[in-house]
C-alpha positions as CSV (number, residue, x, y, z in Angstrom):
1,M,-79.9,-37.7,-0.9
2,K,-76.9,-35.6,-0.3
3,F,-73.4,-35.3,-1.8
4,V,-70.3,-33.1,-1.4
5,V,-68.2,-32.3,-4.5
6,Q,-65.4,-30.1,-5.5
7,S,-66.9,-27.2,-7.5
8,K,-64.2,-27.1,-10.2
9,A,-64.3,-30.8,-10.9
10,F,-68.1,-30.6,-11.1
11,Y,-68.0,-27.6,-13.5
12,N,-65.4,-29.3,-15.8
13,A,-67.7,-32.3,-16.1
14,A,-70.8,-30.2,-16.6
15,S,-69.0,-28.1,-19.3
16,A,-68.1,-31.3,-21.2
17,V,-71.4,-33.0,-20.9
18,G,-73.3,-29.8,-21.8
19,K,-71.8,-30.1,-25.4
20,V,-74.3,-32.8,-26.2
21,I,-77.3,-30.8,-25.2
22,S,-79.0,-29.0,-28.2
23,S,-80.0,-25.4,-28.0
24,K,-83.5,-26.4,-29.2
25,N,-84.9,-29.7,-27.9
26,A,-88.1,-31.3,-28.9
27,L,-88.4,-32.5,-25.3
28,I,-88.1,-29.9,-22.6
29,I,-86.6,-32.5,-20.2
30,L,-83.5,-32.6,-22.4
31,D,-82.6,-29.1,-21.4
32,N,-81.6,-30.6,-18.1
33,F,-78.7,-32.7,-16.7
34,L,-79.6,-36.0,-15.2
35,L,-77.7,-36.4,-11.8
36,E,-77.7,-40.0,-10.5
37,L,-76.2,-40.9,-7.2
38,K,-75.6,-44.6,-6.7
39,A,-73.1,-46.6,-4.5
40,G,-71.4,-43.4,-3.6
41,K,-70.7,-42.4,-7.2
42,L,-72.3,-39.4,-9.0
43,T,-73.0,-39.7,-12.7
44,L,-73.9,-36.6,-14.8
45,T,-75.7,-37.2,-18.1
46,G,-76.8,-35.1,-21.0
47,S,-78.7,-36.1,-24.1
48,D,-80.2,-35.0,-27.4
49,T,-82.0,-38.3,-28.1
50,D,-79.5,-39.2,-30.9
51,S,-76.5,-39.3,-28.5
52,T,-75.8,-39.3,-24.8
53,L,-72.7,-38.2,-22.8
54,S,-72.1,-39.2,-19.2
55,A,-69.4,-38.3,-16.8
56,G,-68.4,-39.9,-13.5
57,I,-67.6,-37.4,-10.8
58,E,-65.6,-38.1,-7.6
59,L,-67.3,-37.1,-4.4
60,S,-65.9,-36.1,-1.0
61,D,-68.9,-37.5,0.8
62,S,-72.5,-38.8,0.0
63,E,-75.6,-40.1,1.6
64,G,-78.5,-42.1,0.0
65,E,-79.2,-42.8,-3.6
66,G,-81.4,-41.5,-6.3
67,K,-81.6,-39.3,-9.4
68,I,-82.9,-35.9,-10.3
69,C,-82.9,-33.5,-13.3
70,L,-81.5,-30.0,-13.0
71,S,-81.4,-27.2,-15.5
72,S,-78.2,-27.5,-17.4
73,R,-77.8,-23.8,-18.0
74,T,-78.5,-22.9,-14.3
75,L,-76.2,-25.5,-12.9
76,S,-73.4,-24.8,-15.4
77,N,-73.6,-21.0,-14.8
78,L,-73.6,-21.4,-11.0
79,L,-70.7,-23.8,-11.0
80,K,-68.7,-21.5,-13.2
81,E,-69.0,-18.6,-10.8
82,L,-68.4,-20.6,-7.6
83,P,-64.9,-20.5,-6.0
84,D,-63.0,-23.7,-6.2
85,Q,-64.0,-25.5,-3.0
86,E,-66.3,-28.2,-1.7
87,V,-70.0,-27.6,-2.4
88,T,-72.8,-29.6,-0.7
89,F,-76.0,-30.6,-2.5
90,N,-78.9,-31.5,-0.3
91,I,-81.8,-32.9,-2.3
92,N,-85.3,-33.6,-0.8
93,D,-86.3,-36.8,-2.5
94,S,-90.0,-36.0,-2.0
95,T,-90.3,-32.4,-3.0
96,L,-87.2,-32.4,-5.3
97,E,-86.1,-29.1,-3.7
98,V,-82.3,-28.7,-4.0
99,E,-80.2,-26.7,-1.6
100,I,-76.6,-25.9,-2.7
101,T,-74.3,-24.6,0.0
102,Y,-70.7,-23.6,0.4
103,P,-69.0,-21.5,3.1
104,G,-70.7,-18.1,2.8
105,G,-73.4,-18.9,0.3
106,T,-76.7,-20.8,-0.2
107,F,-78.7,-21.4,-3.4
108,N,-82.1,-23.0,-3.9
109,L,-83.8,-24.5,-6.9
110,V,-86.3,-27.2,-7.7
111,G,-85.5,-30.2,-9.9
112,I,-87.5,-32.7,-12.0
113,N,-88.0,-36.3,-11.3
114,G,-85.0,-38.2,-12.8
115,N,-87.3,-41.0,-14.0
116,E,-88.7,-38.7,-16.6
117,F,-85.3,-38.4,-18.3
118,P,-85.4,-40.5,-21.5
119,E,-83.0,-43.4,-21.6
120,Y,-80.8,-43.6,-24.7
121,R,-81.7,-46.7,-26.7
122,A,-79.1,-47.5,-29.4
123,P,-80.4,-49.0,-32.6
124,E,-80.3,-52.7,-32.5
125,D,-77.0,-53.9,-33.9
126,Q,-76.8,-56.8,-36.3
127,A,-73.3,-58.0,-35.3
128,E,-70.9,-58.1,-32.4
129,P,-69.3,-54.6,-31.9
130,V,-65.8,-54.0,-33.0
131,K,-63.5,-52.9,-30.2
132,I,-60.8,-50.3,-30.9
133,V,-58.4,-49.1,-28.3
134,T,-56.2,-46.1,-29.1
135,E,-55.0,-42.7,-28.0
136,G,-57.6,-40.0,-28.0
137,K,-55.4,-37.6,-30.0
138,R,-55.4,-40.0,-33.0
139,I,-59.2,-39.8,-33.5
140,S,-59.2,-36.1,-32.6
141,K,-56.6,-35.4,-35.3
142,A,-58.6,-37.4,-37.8
143,F,-61.6,-35.2,-37.1
144,D,-59.5,-32.0,-37.3
145,Y,-58.6,-32.9,-40.9
146,T,-62.1,-34.0,-42.0
147,L,-64.8,-32.1,-40.2
148,F,-64.4,-29.0,-42.4
149,A,-65.1,-31.0,-45.6
150,V,-68.4,-32.5,-44.4
151,A,-71.4,-31.6,-46.6
152,T,-73.9,-29.2,-45.2
153,E,-76.6,-29.6,-47.8
154,D,-79.0,-32.5,-47.3
155,F,-79.3,-33.7,-50.9
156,R,-77.1,-36.7,-49.9
157,A,-77.5,-37.2,-46.2
158,Q,-74.7,-39.7,-45.9
159,M,-72.2,-37.0,-47.0
160,Q,-73.2,-35.0,-43.9
161,G,-71.0,-37.3,-41.7
162,I,-67.5,-38.6,-41.5
163,Y,-66.9,-42.0,-43.0
164,F,-64.9,-44.6,-41.0
165,D,-63.6,-47.1,-43.5
166,I,-62.1,-49.7,-41.2
167,F,-59.6,-52.3,-42.3
168,E,-57.5,-54.9,-40.4
169,D,-54.4,-52.7,-40.2
170,H,-55.6,-49.1,-40.6
171,I,-58.6,-46.7,-40.8
172,N,-59.5,-44.3,-43.6
173,F,-61.3,-41.2,-42.3
174,V,-63.2,-39.6,-45.2
175,A,-65.3,-36.5,-45.7
176,T,-66.6,-34.8,-48.8
177,D,-69.1,-32.2,-50.0
178,T,-68.7,-33.0,-53.7
179,R,-66.4,-30.0,-54.2
180,K,-63.7,-31.1,-51.9
181,L,-62.7,-34.5,-50.4
182,V,-60.4,-35.4,-47.5
183,R,-58.9,-38.9,-46.9
184,Y,-56.9,-39.3,-43.8
185,T,-55.3,-42.7,-43.2
186,D,-53.9,-43.8,-39.8
187,S,-52.0,-47.1,-39.8
188,N,-51.1,-46.7,-36.1
189,I,-54.7,-47.9,-35.4
190,K,-55.0,-51.6,-36.1
191,P,-58.6,-52.7,-35.6
192,G,-58.0,-56.3,-36.8
193,V,-61.3,-56.4,-38.7
194,K,-63.1,-54.8,-41.7
195,T,-66.2,-52.7,-41.2
196,S,-67.5,-49.2,-41.8
197,C,-69.8,-46.5,-40.4
198,I,-70.8,-42.9,-40.9
199,V,-70.4,-40.7,-37.8
200,P,-72.6,-37.5,-37.5
201,P,-70.6,-34.3,-37.3
202,K,-72.0,-33.3,-33.9
203,A,-70.9,-36.7,-32.5
204,A,-67.4,-36.3,-34.1
205,S,-67.1,-32.8,-32.5
206,I,-68.0,-34.2,-29.1
207,I,-65.5,-37.1,-29.4
208,R,-62.8,-34.7,-30.5
209,N,-63.4,-32.2,-27.7
210,V,-64.1,-34.6,-24.8
211,F,-61.7,-37.5,-25.6
212,G,-58.9,-35.6,-27.5
213,S,-56.5,-35.6,-24.6
214,S,-57.3,-39.1,-23.3
215,E,-54.3,-41.3,-23.1
216,T,-56.5,-44.4,-23.8
217,M,-59.9,-44.4,-25.3
218,T,-62.1,-47.3,-26.3
219,M,-64.5,-47.3,-29.2
220,E,-67.0,-50.1,-29.5
221,I,-68.4,-49.8,-33.0
222,G,-71.5,-51.7,-33.9
223,S,-73.4,-51.8,-37.2
224,R,-75.6,-48.9,-36.2
225,S,-74.1,-47.2,-33.1
226,A,-71.0,-46.7,-31.1
227,T,-69.9,-46.4,-27.5
228,V,-66.8,-44.3,-26.7
229,S,-65.2,-44.3,-23.2
230,D,-62.0,-43.4,-21.4
231,G,-62.8,-44.3,-17.8
232,R,-64.3,-41.0,-16.9
233,F,-66.6,-40.1,-19.8
234,T,-68.9,-42.4,-21.7
235,F,-70.4,-41.3,-25.0
236,R,-73.1,-43.2,-27.0
237,C,-74.2,-42.2,-30.5
238,S,-76.1,-43.5,-33.5
239,F,-74.7,-43.7,-37.0
240,M,-76.1,-42.1,-40.1
241,N,-77.9,-44.3,-42.6
242,G,-76.9,-44.7,-46.2
243,K,-74.1,-46.0,-48.4
244,Y,-71.0,-43.8,-48.7
245,P,-69.8,-43.1,-52.2
246,D,-66.6,-44.8,-53.6
247,Y,-64.2,-42.1,-52.6
248,N,-61.1,-43.8,-54.0
249,R,-62.5,-43.7,-57.5
250,V,-62.5,-39.9,-57.7
251,I,-58.9,-39.4,-56.5
252,P,-56.7,-39.1,-59.6
253,K,-53.7,-41.5,-59.8
254,N,-51.5,-39.4,-62.1
255,N,-51.3,-35.7,-61.8
256,P,-47.9,-34.9,-63.3
257,L,-47.6,-31.2,-62.4
258,H,-46.2,-30.5,-58.9
259,L,-46.5,-27.3,-56.9
260,V,-44.7,-26.4,-53.7
261,A,-45.4,-23.1,-51.9
262,D,-45.3,-21.5,-48.5
263,R,-48.6,-22.5,-46.9
264,V,-49.3,-19.4,-44.8
265,G,-48.1,-17.1,-47.6
266,M,-50.4,-18.7,-50.1
267,L,-53.3,-18.6,-47.5
268,N,-52.8,-14.9,-47.0
269,L,-52.5,-14.3,-50.8
270,V,-55.8,-16.1,-51.4
271,R,-57.5,-14.2,-48.6
272,R,-56.4,-10.9,-50.0
273,V,-57.8,-11.5,-53.5
274,S,-60.9,-13.1,-52.1
275,I,-62.0,-9.7,-50.9
276,F,-62.8,-8.9,-54.6
277,V,-64.3,-12.2,-55.6
278,D,-67.8,-12.5,-57.1
279,A,-69.8,-13.5,-54.0
280,G,-72.3,-15.5,-56.1
281,Y,-69.6,-17.5,-57.9
282,G,-66.5,-17.5,-55.7
283,L,-64.0,-18.1,-58.5
284,I,-60.3,-17.4,-58.1
285,K,-58.2,-17.8,-61.2
286,F,-54.7,-19.2,-60.7
287,R,-51.8,-19.1,-63.2
288,F,-48.8,-21.2,-62.2
289,T,-45.4,-20.7,-63.8
290,P,-42.1,-22.3,-62.7
291,E,-41.2,-19.6,-60.3
292,K,-44.4,-17.8,-59.3
293,M,-48.2,-18.0,-59.0
294,L,-50.5,-15.2,-60.1
295,L,-54.1,-14.9,-58.8
296,K,-56.9,-12.9,-60.2
297,T,-60.5,-12.2,-59.1
298,S,-63.2,-9.9,-60.3
299,D,-66.8,-9.0,-59.6
300,S,-68.4,-7.3,-62.6
301,G,-71.5,-6.4,-60.7
302,M,-69.5,-4.4,-58.1
303,C,-66.9,-3.2,-60.6
304,T,-64.1,-4.6,-58.4
305,A,-61.1,-6.8,-59.2
306,G,-58.0,-8.2,-57.4
307,R,-54.6,-9.3,-58.7
308,D,-51.7,-10.5,-56.6
309,Q,-48.7,-12.9,-56.8
310,M,-46.1,-14.8,-54.8
311,A,-43.1,-17.0,-55.4
312,C,-43.5,-20.8,-55.7
313,S,-42.0,-23.8,-57.3
314,F,-43.9,-25.4,-60.1
315,S,-42.8,-28.3,-62.3
316,G,-44.7,-27.4,-65.4
317,Q,-44.3,-24.5,-67.9
318,E,-47.6,-22.9,-67.2
319,L,-51.1,-23.8,-66.0
320,T,-54.3,-21.8,-65.6
321,I,-56.9,-23.2,-63.3
322,G,-59.8,-22.0,-61.2
323,F,-60.7,-22.9,-57.6
324,G,-63.5,-21.7,-55.3
325,S,-62.2,-19.1,-52.8
326,E,-63.9,-20.6,-49.7
327,H,-62.8,-24.2,-50.5
328,I,-59.2,-23.4,-51.2
329,I,-59.0,-21.3,-48.0
330,S,-60.5,-24.1,-45.9
331,I,-57.9,-26.6,-47.3
332,L,-55.0,-24.3,-46.7
333,N,-56.2,-23.7,-43.2
334,A,-56.6,-27.4,-42.4
335,L,-53.3,-28.6,-43.9
336,P,-50.4,-29.0,-41.4
337,G,-46.8,-27.9,-41.9
338,T,-45.1,-24.8,-43.3
339,D,-45.4,-25.8,-47.0
340,V,-48.3,-26.9,-49.2
341,N,-47.7,-29.4,-51.9
342,A,-50.2,-29.9,-54.8
343,D,-50.3,-32.3,-57.7
344,L,-52.2,-30.8,-60.7
345,S,-52.9,-31.9,-64.2
346,D,-55.2,-29.7,-66.3
347,P,-58.0,-27.1,-65.7
348,G,-60.7,-29.8,-65.8
349,R,-59.2,-32.4,-63.3
350,P,-59.2,-32.1,-59.5
351,G,-56.0,-31.0,-57.7
352,L,-54.5,-33.0,-54.8
353,F,-53.2,-31.1,-51.8
354,F,-51.0,-32.6,-49.1
355,P,-48.3,-31.8,-46.5
356,T,-44.6,-32.1,-47.2
357,E,-44.3,-34.8,-44.5
358,N,-46.9,-36.9,-42.9
359,E,-46.7,-38.2,-39.3
360,E,-45.3,-41.7,-39.2
361,G,-48.0,-44.2,-40.1
362,T,-50.4,-41.6,-41.5
363,D,-51.3,-40.2,-44.9
364,L,-53.3,-37.1,-45.7
365,I,-54.8,-36.1,-49.0
366,M,-57.2,-33.3,-49.8
367,L,-58.9,-33.1,-53.2
368,L,-60.4,-30.0,-54.7
369,M,-62.5,-29.9,-57.8
370,P,-61.7,-27.0,-60.2
371,M,-64.0,-24.4,-61.6
372,T,-64.3,-23.4,-65.2
373,V,-62.0,-20.6,-66.4
374,S,-62.8,-19.1,-69.7
375,E,-59.9,-16.7,-69.8
376,F,-57.3,-15.4,-67.5
């Protein structure tokens, strides 16, 4: 078989599809792309057994049909360095020798029989898939706000993914690692049915990166797997097993103390004092007063300490509370807008962080559990 393709278009597709390929695969064949030429159309596929991403690539010309596996690293590196012009792939169907030519250059390599590439088999779904059509940026934004809060420990595997709690007129996107929790609601997406699933973080990252700029993307969500497409790319992934915890139960309904502060200023303040935090504990002590916040950290083992302050607006007389340095930094990084708002109560109850204004039809809440403070 033979085909002629624009090198830049081929590289862009290979770069996207390569995101699904793991650095360490149990099957060596999965280190390769699957190239399939059929009816004048080239499809490029990558897989890690749990998920598969395919891209359709426009061709200038083609002859024959067939499929072959080529090293993903070799092909991506070559396409990256080629000038943006038409490139011809001549493939010997018998020997699997591949000749890649363009004006002034020729490259040769040997592929692997495409029939050896494992076909993705989604877990058998128990019900008819739910079809959701939306802008790619809506799902991408939901992942921007939630991915950082996904658990990395495996003591509760279901917390290692992003929870889609799907209702007729909105979707709640939820992530938690037991120390922090994020709930992002988008009412601009109206699925029309009620269901739920847990999306693995790798799959969420691929969807965000590949479909984030799609004007229209379609998600077909079954009981155990999903298919995402936008006309050019098609992504299939399996869901994580397990029952997600009742996230609404841990969100406090009445935190009477309200904080407003410059988000970037507070982020820089926390970063400065975090230099002197006890690495094994991570505690930052906060004291809020009506007009300022005072932060203190210390590491008795290293004989170091930090103390800094900044202006803020606080509705209570005074509150002393502790938060983990890494967690508060990640929340301040993820929050949109120039100001950070927080609803607090007492040193033992979680704080709620949220932007001053939400985009129309959306609601973002970030919860952070406090740490014990014996004295300030």
